[in-house]
C-alpha positions, -999 to +999 in steps of 0.1 A: +197+246-190+160+244-188+155+252-225+177+234-250+173+261-276+185+288-252+213+264-241+223+262-278+224+300-280+249+301-252+270+275-270+269+296-302+278+328-283+307+311-264+321+294-295+317+323-319+322+356-301+335+372-332+301+369-350+280+399-353+251+383-334+217+400-333+185+388-316+172+379-350+203+360-363+208+340-331+170+333-328+171+321-364+200+298-356+181+281-328+147+281-344+130+308-325+114+341-334+133+373-324+106+381-298+104+347-282+142+343-281+147+377-265+121+370-238+133+335-231+169+344-231+164+373-206+142+351-184+168+323-182+200+344-183+188+372-161+200+398-187+193+406-223+213+386-249+233+416-263+243+426-227+254+390-221+273+388-253+292+420-245+301+408-210+313+375-225+335+393-250+350+415-223+356+385-200+375+368-229+395+400-234+405+401-197+416+365-198+437+371-229+452+402-214+461+383-183+479+358-205+500+386-219+482+392-251+482+428-265+455+447-283+458+440-320+435+444-349+432+406-350+422+404-313+397+431-317+381+413-347+382+379-328+361+395-301+335+408-325+345+444-329+353+463-361+374+490-347+399+492-318+383+524-306+348+508-303+364+479-285+384+501-260+353+522-253+332+491-246+359+476-225+361+507-203+323+509-200+319+472-190+349+466-168+355+501-155+391+498-164+413+511-192+430+484-212+464+500-203+460+484-168+466+450-185+490+462-211+520+471-189+554+458-200 
């Protein structure tokens, strides 16, 4: 990664997907202002931080579903969501698939 601080932000996102990250909170963690962080992250990642975070969480969900895990309140919380309905809605929006595709017996 060209920028060590942005690299650290990726590490924080990947290791703590359950956190309620904002541009401000993640920028603070890596020692950057909200504006500078948002601009640098988008320039290096090719997409805004919150979009990246959401895609990362949904990729984690897909991996866990493929391993046979079911939707539970614990899983939803581990992926950074406070409600199952919000998680399901975001999953459908990002992946284009219903969770039920992965939840067959």
